[in-house]
LOTINU-790071 format. One line per field, with one value per residue (C-alpha): residue in three letters; z, y, x; residue number from 1. Coordinates in pm, whole numbers, plus 50000, padded with zeros to 5 digits. Layout:
residuo = (ALA / ...) $
z = (Z / ...) $
y = (Y / ...) $
x = (X / ...) $
num = (NUM / ...) $
END
This chain:
residuo = (MET / PRO / THR / VAL / ALA / PHE / HIS / THR / LEU / GLY / CYS / LYS / VAL / ASN / HIS / TYR / GLU / THR / GLU / GLY / ILE / TRP / ARG / MET / PHE / MET / GLU / GLN / GLY / TYR / GLU / ARG / VAL / ASP / PHE / ASP / HIS / ASP / SER / ASP / VAL / TYR / VAL / ILE / ASN / THR / CYS / THR / VAL / THR / ASN / SER / GLY / ASP / LYS / LYS / SER / ARG / GLN / ILE / ILE / ARG / ARG / ALA / VAL / ARG / LYS / ASN / PRO / ASP / ALA / ILE / VAL / CYS / VAL / THR / GLY / CYS / TYR / ALA / GLN / THR / SER / PRO / GLY / GLU / ILE / LEU / GLU / ILE / PRO / GLY / VAL / ASP / VAL / VAL / VAL / GLY / THR / GLN / ASP / ARG / LYS / ASN / MET / ILE / LYS / TYR / ILE / GLU / ASP / HIS / LYS / LYS / THR / ARG / GLU / PRO / ILE / ASN / GLY / VAL / SER / ASN / ILE / MET / LYS / ASN / ARG / VAL / PHE / GLU / GLU / MET / ASP / VAL / PRO / GLU / PHE / THR / ASP / ARG / THR / ARG / ALA / SER / LEU / LYS / ILE / GLN / GLU / GLY / CYS / ASN / ASN / PHE / CYS / THR / PHE / CYS / ILE / ILE / PRO / TRP / SER / ARG / GLY / LEU / LEU / ARG / SER / ARG / ASP / PRO / LYS / SER / VAL / ILE / GLU / GLN / ALA / GLN / LYS / LEU / VAL / ASP / ALA / GLY / TYR / LYS / GLU / VAL / VAL / LEU / THR / GLY / ILE / HIS / THR / ALA / GLY / TYR / GLY / GLU / ASP / LEU / SER / ASP / TYR / ASN / PHE / ALA / MET / LEU / LEU / GLN / ASP / LEU / GLU / THR / LYS / VAL / ASP / GLY / LEU / GLU / ARG / ILE / ARG / ILE / SER / SER / ILE / GLU / ALA / SER / GLN / ILE / THR / GLU / GLU / VAL / ILE / GLU / VAL / LEU / ASP / GLN / SER / GLU / LYS / ILE / VAL / ARG / HIS / LEU / HIS / ILE / PRO / LEU / GLN / SER / GLY / SER / ASP / SER / VAL / LEU / LYS / ARG / MET / ARG / ARG / LYS / TYR / SER / SER / ASP / TYR / TYR / TYR / GLN / LYS / VAL / GLU / LYS / ILE / ARG / LYS / ALA / LEU / PRO / ASP / LEU / ALA / ILE / THR / SER / ASP / VAL / ILE / VAL / GLY / PHE / PRO / GLY / GLU / THR / GLU / VAL / GLU / PHE / MET / GLU / THR / TYR / ASN / PHE / ILE / LYS / LYS / VAL / SER / TYR / SER / GLU / LEU / HIS / VAL / PHE / PRO / PHE / SER / ARG / ARG / THR / GLY / THR / PRO / ALA / ALA / ARG / MET / GLU / ASP / GLN / VAL / ASP / GLU / ASP / ILE / LYS / ASN / GLU / ARG / VAL / GLN / ARG / MET / ILE / ASP / LEU / SER / GLU / GLU / LEU / ALA / ARG / GLU / TYR / ALA / SER / ARG / TYR / GLU / ASP / GLU / VAL / LEU / GLU / VAL / ILE / PRO / GLU / GLU / ARG / LEU / LEU / GLU / GLU / GLU / ASN / PRO / ASN / MET / LEU / VAL / GLY / TYR / THR / ASP / ASN / TYR / LEU / LYS / VAL / LYS / PHE / GLU / GLY / THR / HIS / ASP / MET / ILE / GLY / LYS / ILE / VAL / ARG / VAL / LYS / ILE / ASN / LYS / SER / GLY / TYR / PRO / TYR / ASN / GLU / GLY / THR / PHE / VAL / ARG / ILE / MET / ASP / ASN / ALA / THR / HIS / GLY / LYS / MET / LYS / LEU / ASN / ALA) $
z = (19823 / 20173 / 20308 / 20491 / 20675 / 20785 / 21052 / 21053 / 21341 / 21336 / 21072 / 20692 / 20703 / 20864 / 20600 / 20326 / 20477 / 20512 / 20137 / 20087 / 20311 / 20125 / 19795 / 19939 / 20044 / 19708 / 19525 / 19737 / 19630 / 19922 / 19892 / 20099 / 20311 / 20550 / 20905 / 21045 / 20836 / 20913 / 20777 / 20778 / 20872 / 21056 / 21032 / 21282 / 21204 / 21538 / 21671 / 21980 / 21964 / 22288 / 22565 / 22428 / 22094 / 22272 / 22439 / 22112 / 21948 / 22220 / 22185 / 21809 / 21858 / 22104 / 21865 / 21591 / 21825 / 21929 / 21569 / 21462 / 21731 / 21464 / 21252 / 21255 / 21420 / 21307 / 21477 / 21318 / 21339 / 21606 / 21917 / 21795 / 21758 / 22107 / 22304 / 22131 / 22460 / 22586 / 22267 / 22271 / 22620 / 22465 / 22416 / 22048 / 21903 / 21672 / 21491 / 21584 / 21330 / 21404 / 21167 / 20958 / 20794 / 20688 / 20384 / 20620 / 20749 / 20525 / 20592 / 20967 / 20913 / 20720 / 20992 / 21257 / 21068 / 21103 / 21464 / 21614 / 21828 / 21859 / 21654 / 21756 / 21441 / 21603 / 21593 / 21717 / 21503 / 21605 / 21414 / 21089 / 20837 / 20523 / 20401 / 20363 / 20009 / 19964 / 19624 / 19634 / 19274 / 19376 / 19684 / 19778 / 19886 / 19838 / 19567 / 19689 / 19671 / 19946 / 19858 / 20145 / 20083 / 20415 / 20750 / 21104 / 21292 / 21457 / 21663 / 21993 / 22115 / 22484 / 22431 / 22144 / 22136 / 21756 / 21720 / 21936 / 21725 / 21383 / 21427 / 21283 / 20959 / 20637 / 20289 / 20003 / 19689 / 19461 / 19157 / 19350 / 19455 / 19095 / 18967 / 19237 / 19160 / 18791 / 18875 / 19085 / 18808 / 18554 / 18787 / 18754 / 19058 / 18995 / 19330 / 19521 / 19892 / 19997 / 20338 / 20598 / 20967 / 20916 / 20554 / 20463 / 20639 / 20319 / 20196 / 20526 / 20519 / 20151 / 20042 / 19716 / 19707 / 19915 / 19953 / 19721 / 19445 / 19492 / 19454 / 19131 / 18993 / 19076 / 18893 / 18580 / 18550 / 18635 / 18329 / 18406 / 18772 / 18842 / 19217 / 19464 / 19830 / 20115 / 20415 / 20667 / 20677 / 20986 / 21009 / 21040 / 20702 / 20510 / 20344 / 20088 / 19825 / 19922 / 19914 / 19565 / 19442 / 19591 / 19423 / 19079 / 19099 / 18908 / 19077 / 19448 / 19604 / 19813 / 20139 / 20386 / 20724 / 20943 / 21298 / 21572 / 21895 / 22098 / 22036 / 22371 / 22356 / 22709 / 22627 / 22295 / 22488 / 22729 / 22426 / 22274 / 21948 / 21707 / 21660 / 21842 / 21774 / 21594 / 21371 / 21288 / 21203 / 20974 / 20781 / 20743 / 20608 / 20350 / 20236 / 20198 / 19951 / 19745 / 19761 / 19761 / 19924 / 20106 / 20355 / 20657 / 20895 / 21210 / 21519 / 21869 / 22201 / 22488 / 22853 / 22817 / 23160 / 23338 / 23087 / 23267 / 23162 / 23038 / 22821 / 22690 / 22592 / 22420 / 22202 / 22155 / 22041 / 21822 / 21642 / 21579 / 21447 / 21201 / 21103 / 21025 / 20809 / 21056 / 21365 / 21492 / 21869 / 22106 / 22486 / 22618 / 22674 / 22913 / 22684 / 22897 / 22822 / 22720 / 22921 / 22926 / 23105 / 23394 / 23413 / 23722 / 23713 / 23505 / 23409 / 23575 / 23338 / 23389 / 23303 / 23006 / 22872 / 22912 / 22719 / 22448 / 22396 / 22370 / 22110 / 21913 / 21913 / 21779 / 21511 / 21389 / 21385 / 21178 / 20944 / 20875 / 20825 / 20573 / 20381 / 20358 / 20132 / 19857 / 19844 / 19480 / 19359 / 19126 / 19263 / 19148 / 19366 / 19367 / 19493 / 19725 / 19825 / 19854 / 20162 / 20263 / 20548 / 20313 / 20197 / 19844 / 19727 / 19463 / 19713 / 19682 / 19909 / 19828 / 19874 / 19683 / 19629 / 19929 / 20145 / 20167 / 20223 / 19972 / 19923 / 19599 / 19380 / 19122 / 18959 / 19072 / 18775 / 18906 / 19208 / 19183 / 18900 / 18908 / 18864 / 18893 / 19166 / 19255 / 19630 / 19717 / 20094 / 20334 / 20655 / 20901 / 20849 / 20489 / 20231 / 19986 / 19613 / 19265 / 18991 / 18702 / 18365 / 18162 / 18167 / 17919 / 18005 / 18330 / 18474 / 18770 / 19057 / 19186 / 18901 / 18991 / 19129 / 18800 / 18573) $
y = (53816 / 53826 / 53501 / 53416 / 53096 / 52995 / 52771 / 52714 / 52573 / 52483 / 52451 / 52453 / 52825 / 52901 / 52693 / 52879 / 53215 / 53122 / 53063 / 53404 / 53572 / 53390 / 53532 / 53884 / 53814 / 53655 / 53963 / 54171 / 53960 / 53720 / 53361 / 53097 / 52863 / 52580 / 52684 / 52489 / 52692 / 53032 / 53302 / 53681 / 53669 / 53403 / 53412 / 53198 / 53157 / 53065 / 52876 / 52948 / 52694 / 52536 / 52644 / 52387 / 52572 / 52883 / 52680 / 52522 / 52864 / 53006 / 52710 / 52766 / 53141 / 53075 / 52818 / 53081 / 53331 / 53075 / 52973 / 53320 / 53591 / 53854 / 53758 / 53944 / 53730 / 53807 / 53640 / 53628 / 53421 / 53356 / 53357 / 53681 / 53831 / 53739 / 53788 / 54034 / 54171 / 53823 / 53749 / 54079 / 53989 / 53699 / 53827 / 53843 / 53899 / 54198 / 54222 / 54097 / 54095 / 53933 / 53776 / 54087 / 54352 / 54090 / 54313 / 54548 / 54278 / 54360 / 54734 / 54662 / 54459 / 54745 / 54991 / 54767 / 54758 / 55137 / 55175 / 54833 / 54874 / 54599 / 54667 / 54567 / 54563 / 54405 / 54595 / 54521 / 54230 / 54281 / 54609 / 54445 / 54378 / 54324 / 53995 / 54023 / 53918 / 53693 / 53571 / 53205 / 53077 / 52772 / 52592 / 52516 / 52154 / 52040 / 51849 / 51945 / 52316 / 52500 / 52802 / 53030 / 53173 / 53332 / 53450 / 53468 / 53317 / 53456 / 53148 / 53204 / 52842 / 52829 / 52624 / 52830 / 53127 / 53158 / 53454 / 53655 / 53558 / 53574 / 53821 / 53811 / 53640 / 53803 / 53652 / 53678 / 53853 / 53585 / 53709 / 53678 / 53320 / 53215 / 53386 / 53221 / 52880 / 52922 / 53014 / 52698 / 52479 / 52649 / 52565 / 52196 / 52125 / 51879 / 51931 / 52249 / 52237 / 52524 / 52636 / 52904 / 52950 / 52884 / 52776 / 52714 / 53036 / 53197 / 53462 / 53520 / 53877 / 53927 / 54054 / 53866 / 53574 / 53257 / 52938 / 52735 / 52994 / 52987 / 52608 / 52638 / 52904 / 52701 / 52404 / 52595 / 52880 / 52726 / 52549 / 52221 / 52191 / 51823 / 51800 / 52043 / 51950 / 52140 / 52141 / 52167 / 52241 / 52293 / 52107 / 52443 / 52547 / 52246 / 52432 / 52289 / 52497 / 52349 / 51997 / 52060 / 52178 / 51869 / 51647 / 51800 / 51841 / 51621 / 51775 / 51804 / 51495 / 51232 / 51349 / 51608 / 51703 / 51791 / 51884 / 51722 / 51800 / 51605 / 51376 / 51465 / 51745 / 51862 / 51892 / 52063 / 52322 / 52387 / 52419 / 52672 / 52477 / 52574 / 52234 / 51932 / 51576 / 51507 / 51815 / 51705 / 51350 / 51470 / 51687 / 51393 / 51171 / 51435 / 51493 / 51120 / 51100 / 51376 / 51218 / 50836 / 50651 / 50975 / 50962 / 51179 / 51273 / 51477 / 51641 / 51522 / 51681 / 51432 / 51534 / 51869 / 52021 / 51828 / 51541 / 51237 / 50876 / 50886 / 51193 / 51035 / 50721 / 50936 / 51073 / 50728 / 50572 / 50868 / 50834 / 50465 / 50561 / 50817 / 50572 / 50815 / 50713 / 50869 / 51091 / 51355 / 51304 / 51582 / 51578 / 51899 / 52159 / 52448 / 52740 / 53046 / 53322 / 53099 / 53041 / 52664 / 52714 / 52876 / 52611 / 52395 / 52014 / 51989 / 51624 / 51437 / 51386 / 51009 / 50978 / 51208 / 51006 / 50676 / 50814 / 50952 / 50607 / 50447 / 50704 / 50653 / 50277 / 50341 / 50574 / 50307 / 50048 / 50277 / 50367 / 50000 / 49930 / 50214 / 50128 / 49758 / 49850 / 49942 / 49630 / 49517 / 49854 / 50086 / 50441 / 50756 / 50866 / 51176 / 51057 / 51319 / 51180 / 50879 / 50661 / 50703 / 50453 / 50176 / 49917 / 49969 / 50313 / 50330 / 50323 / 50628 / 50749 / 50966 / 51013 / 50899 / 51145 / 50989 / 51040 / 50688 / 50700 / 50458 / 50335 / 50168 / 50118 / 50390 / 50632 / 50980 / 51147 / 51030 / 51265 / 51535 / 51363 / 51160 / 50788 / 50485 / 50234 / 49904 / 49863 / 49521 / 49537 / 49780 / 49869 / 50146 / 50392 / 50287 / 50099 / 49901 / 49921 / 49848 / 50106 / 50034 / 50119 / 50112 / 50472 / 50456 / 50587 / 50752 / 50984 / 51216 / 51302 / 51059 / 50808 / 50708 / 50369 / 50276 / 50398) $
x = (93973 / 93814 / 93673 / 93352 / 93250 / 92901 / 92754 / 92377 / 92175 / 91808 / 91542 / 91512 / 91429 / 91765 / 91946 / 91759 / 91849 / 92215 / 92220 / 92059 / 92317 / 92597 / 92467 / 92506 / 92864 / 92942 / 92819 / 93059 / 93358 / 93386 / 93508 / 93328 / 93540 / 93463 / 93372 / 93667 / 93913 / 94059 / 93830 / 93807 / 93440 / 93236 / 92856 / 92663 / 92292 / 92140 / 91836 / 91629 / 91345 / 91470 / 91707 / 91953 / 91937 / 92062 / 92338 / 92453 / 92453 / 92679 / 92916 / 92951 / 93004 / 93288 / 93436 / 93455 / 93620 / 93881 / 93948 / 94055 / 94050 / 94120 / 93819 / 93489 / 93221 / 92868 / 92569 / 92224 / 91905 / 91643 / 91864 / 92021 / 91672 / 91551 / 91876 / 92113 / 92247 / 92330 / 92522 / 92713 / 92838 / 93032 / 93390 / 93480 / 93130 / 93138 / 92803 / 92454 / 92170 / 91835 / 91583 / 91533 / 91754 / 92010 / 92068 / 92256 / 92492 / 92788 / 92743 / 92757 / 93075 / 93236 / 93130 / 93283 / 93614 / 93631 / 93520 / 93615 / 93303 / 93038 / 92725 / 92372 / 92160 / 91853 / 91523 / 91169 / 91048 / 90684 / 90672 / 90779 / 90501 / 90713 / 90864 / 91242 / 91334 / 91637 / 91745 / 91851 / 91874 / 92078 / 92210 / 92570 / 92531 / 92172 / 91994 / 91647 / 91579 / 91394 / 91184 / 91088 / 90742 / 90647 / 90778 / 90643 / 90349 / 90035 / 89942 / 90129 / 90112 / 90197 / 90517 / 90660 / 90899 / 90896 / 90654 / 90893 / 91193 / 91026 / 90743 / 90394 / 90301 / 90425 / 90382 / 90627 / 90505 / 90348 / 90540 / 90868 / 90782 / 90716 / 91031 / 91244 / 91093 / 91174 / 91536 / 91568 / 91429 / 91657 / 91949 / 91858 / 91642 / 91359 / 91187 / 91107 / 91020 / 90793 / 90906 / 90847 / 90776 / 90405 / 90423 / 90060 / 89961 / 90083 / 89840 / 89658 / 89793 / 89709 / 89369 / 89318 / 89562 / 89601 / 89802 / 89580 / 89623 / 90001 / 90007 / 89808 / 90041 / 90352 / 90202 / 90104 / 90352 / 90692 / 90832 / 91010 / 90910 / 90842 / 90780 / 90623 / 90663 / 90495 / 90728 / 90445 / 90072 / 89857 / 89527 / 89349 / 89496 / 89365 / 89078 / 88838 / 89018 / 89356 / 89211 / 89071 / 89413 / 89580 / 89323 / 89383 / 89760 / 90006 / 90311 / 90234 / 90390 / 90211 / 90363 / 90240 / 90381 / 90081 / 90191 / 89982 / 90175 / 89916 / 89619 / 89462 / 89203 / 89281 / 89653 / 89577 / 89375 / 89666 / 89895 / 89653 / 89637 / 89358 / 89196 / 89058 / 89170 / 88840 / 88879 / 89234 / 89124 / 88843 / 89090 / 89330 / 89052 / 88953 / 89308 / 89373 / 89086 / 89250 / 89597 / 89571 / 89865 / 89953 / 90239 / 90165 / 90443 / 90398 / 90547 / 90453 / 90547 / 90564 / 90552 / 90374 / 90302 / 90028 / 90027 / 89888 / 89932 / 89571 / 89642 / 89960 / 89770 / 89505 / 89786 / 89942 / 89613 / 89523 / 89857 / 89786 / 89442 / 89585 / 89860 / 90139 / 90432 / 90678 / 90686 / 90923 / 90908 / 91015 / 91026 / 90872 / 91142 / 91078 / 91145 / 91219 / 90968 / 90678 / 90356 / 90417 / 90750 / 90558 / 90286 / 90252 / 90267 / 90583 / 90632 / 90920 / 91215 / 91224 / 90854 / 90902 / 91196 / 91009 / 90712 / 90941 / 91091 / 90746 / 90649 / 90972 / 90910 / 90559 / 90696 / 90941 / 90663 / 90439 / 90727 / 90797 / 90428 / 90388 / 90705 / 90611 / 90318 / 90564 / 90780 / 90814 / 90674 / 90866 / 90889 / 91065 / 91356 / 91576 / 91918 / 92070 / 92410 / 92637 / 92617 / 92979 / 92959 / 92852 / 93105 / 92973 / 93103 / 92827 / 92540 / 92314 / 92035 / 91735 / 91363 / 91057 / 90775 / 90596 / 90905 / 91041 / 91415 / 91568 / 91923 / 92029 / 92333 / 92383 / 92624 / 92724 / 92555 / 92215 / 92236 / 91970 / 91783 / 91461 / 91532 / 91305 / 91383 / 91219 / 91176 / 91319 / 91310 / 91144 / 91322 / 91397 / 91562 / 91646 / 91444 / 91657 / 91598 / 91732 / 91767 / 91529 / 91681 / 91358 / 91238 / 90949 / 90604 / 90719 / 90458 / 90453 / 90226 / 89970 / 90017 / 90372 / 90274 / 90110 / 90391) $
num = (1 / 2 / 3 / 4 / 5 / 6 / 7 / 8 / 9 / 10 / 11 / 12 / 13 / 14 / 15 / 16 / 17 / 18 / 19 / 20 / 21 / 22 / 23 / 24 / 25 / 26 / 27 / 28 / 29 / 30 / 31 / 32 / 33 / 34 / 35 / 36 / 37 / 38 / 39 / 40 / 41 / 42 / 43 / 44 / 45 / 46 / 47 / 48 / 49 / 50 / 51 / 52 / 53 / 54 / 55 / 56 / 57 / 58 / 59 / 60 / 61 / 62 / 63 / 64 / 65 / 66 / 67 / 68 / 69 / 70 / 71 / 72 / 73 / 74 / 75 / 76 / 77 / 78 / 79 / 80 / 81 / 82 / 83 / 84 / 85 / 86 / 87 / 88 / 89 / 90 / 91 / 92 / 93 / 94 / 95 / 96 / 97 / 98 / 99 / 100 / 101 / 102 / 103 / 104 / 105 / 106 / 107 / 108 / 109 / 110 / 111 / 112 / 113 / 114 / 115 / 116 / 117 / 118 / 119 / 120 / 121 / 122 / 123 / 124 / 125 / 126 / 127 / 128 / 129 / 130 / 131 / 132 / 133 / 134 / 135 / 136 / 137 / 138 / 139 / 140 / 141 / 142 / 143 / 144 / 145 / 146 / 147 / 148 / 149 / 150 / 151 / 152 / 153 / 154 / 155 / 156 / 157 / 158 / 159 / 160 / 161 / 162 / 163 / 164 / 165 / 166 / 167 / 168 / 169 / 170 / 171 / 172 / 173 / 174 / 175 / 176 / 177 / 178 / 179 / 180 / 181 / 182 / 183 / 184 / 185 / 186 / 187 / 188 / 189 / 190 / 191 / 192 / 193 / 194 / 195 / 196 / 197 / 198 / 199 / 200 / 201 / 202 / 203 / 204 / 205 / 206 / 207 / 208 / 209 / 210 / 211 / 212 / 213 / 214 / 215 / 216 / 217 / 218 / 219 / 220 / 221 / 222 / 223 / 224 / 225 / 226 / 227 / 228 / 229 / 230 / 231 / 232 / 233 / 234 / 235 / 236 / 237 / 238 / 239 / 240 / 241 / 242 / 243 / 244 / 245 / 246 / 247 / 248 / 249 / 250 / 251 / 252 / 253 / 254 / 255 / 256 / 257 / 258 / 259 / 260 / 261 / 262 / 263 / 264 / 265 / 266 / 267 / 268 / 269 / 270 / 271 / 272 / 273 / 274 / 275 / 276 / 277 / 278 / 279 / 280 / 281 / 282 / 283 / 284 / 285 / 286 / 287 / 288 / 289 / 290 / 291 / 292 / 293 / 294 / 295 / 296 / 297 / 298 / 299 / 300 / 301 / 302 / 303 / 304 / 305 / 306 / 307 / 308 / 309 / 310 / 311 / 312 / 313 / 314 / 315 / 316 / 317 / 318 / 319 / 320 / 321 / 322 / 323 / 324 / 325 / 326 / 327 / 328 / 329 / 330 / 331 / 332 / 333 / 334 / 335 / 336 / 337 / 338 / 339 / 340 / 341 / 342 / 343 / 344 / 345 / 346 / 347 / 348 / 349 / 350 / 351 / 352 / 353 / 354 / 355 / 356 / 357 / 358 / 359 / 360 / 361 / 362 / 363 / 364 / 365 / 366 / 367 / 368 / 369 / 370 / 371 / 372 / 373 / 374 / 375 / 376 / 377 / 378 / 379 / 380 / 381 / 382 / 383 / 384 / 385 / 386 / 387 / 388 / 389 / 390 / 391 / 392 / 393 / 394 / 395 / 396 / 397 / 398 / 399 / 400 / 401 / 402 / 403 / 404 / 405 / 406 / 407 / 408 / 409 / 410 / 411 / 412 / 413 / 414 / 415 / 416 / 417 / 418 / 419 / 420 / 421 / 422 / 423 / 424 / 425 / 426 / 427 / 428 / 429 / 430 / 431 / 432 / 433 / 434 / 435 / 436 / 437 / 438 / 439 / 440 / 441 / 442 / 443 / 444 / 445 / 446 / 447 / 448 / 449 / 450 / 451) $
END
C-alpha cells in the first residue's frame, strides 16, 4: 500500500482542502502517515498571505525532500498558485498544483512516475468561475467540522494577495452544501463551521440564492445539526436579511468574527476597505440586538503604510468602543505584488512592534472583561482535546457557543460532544469550569444562559 504524508500551512480553508485531498488519495488505496515519517508521497499545502508564509512553505518543502529524496514531493495551495516557477526551482519538487484542479493531483503523480519530469499543473486562476467540489464527510483530527461553502474574493484590498492566489468569488452549489453538512452531522459532529475565503460573500455570484437563505436551509434541512458557526463575515455583508435570520435562529452561535483591519477612516480608505468606521459600528449595534450576549472577534492590522499615532489611536479607541471579546492583531507585512507594499511612508518596525504590543494588551483586557460576565453561569461546551501540559491528565479544553475557551475536568468520551460547564473563574487564555452533570431542560441557541 503506497503512503502519503501531509503538511498544511495557513488558514482553515487550507486545512479543509487537505482533508479533501486526503480523501482522494484514500480512495486510490493510499495509507496516510505522519509527515515526519518516511512516505512515498509528500503533499505540502502552502500559504502565501505574507512573505513569511512563502518562506515557511519553502522550508517545509525542503524538509520533505531531505526526509526521503526518493519520494514524490507535491506542492499545492496559495503559494503554489502564485509562484509555481519559484517552487519548481527547489531541487526535489516533482509536482505543483495550485488552488484549483486538485482532482488531477494523483494523475500528475502517476505521470511523473513514468517520465520523472517535474509537472506544473497550475493554470490561470482568474479564468476560473466554478467552485471546486471536495467531499469531506469527516476530519482526521478535529472535533469541530469545517464546511467550505465558497472560494475566492472580489475585494482587492491594497494589502492582500489572496484574489491572485484564490481567484474571484465562486459559491458552492446549495444542494452540495446541505448534503455535506448532513454527512458531517451523521459522522457525529455537533457543530459545523462555515468557512471560505470570503465566507459571507456566498451567493453573490448566484442569481436567486444568497447567504441568508443558506443559513435558513442549514437550520431547517440538516437533521441533528446543533451549532452553526460562521467563520467570518464582513460588515458590508451584514444585510437586513442576514440580521433577521440571526435573530430567528436557534442554532447559529453567539459569536461572529467581523474583520475590522482599522478603525481609522483614512487608513480604511488607503486599505480600500468597503466601509467606514461609523458604518461598521452601526452594523455591530444592529447585530447585537439580534444576538444578545454576542461575542465579536476581529482582525486588526497595525502599522499600515502612513499610519500616524493619531490614526493608530483612532483604531485603539474604536476597538474599545466596540468592546470586542478578542482580537487577532497583525503587524503590517509588505506583501510583494500588492499596492500597499509599494506605498510610501512605510512605518518603522520599532514603532510597529510597540503599537502591536499595545493592541495585544488591549485585546487581553477586553477578553478578560467579556469572559468575566459569565462567571458562575452554566454554558454548553464542546471539548476538543486534552490539555497535555496540565498536571491533571483529565483536564479537557473546548469552546462555548460564544467562543469562550474553557478548561475543566472530564472524561475522554466527552470530546466532541456538547456538555454543560459552570464557569468558576474567568481568565486569559483559559476560563476554568466544572462539568455539570444535570442535563435536564438543556436548550440551544440564544437561550443557553437560561437553561
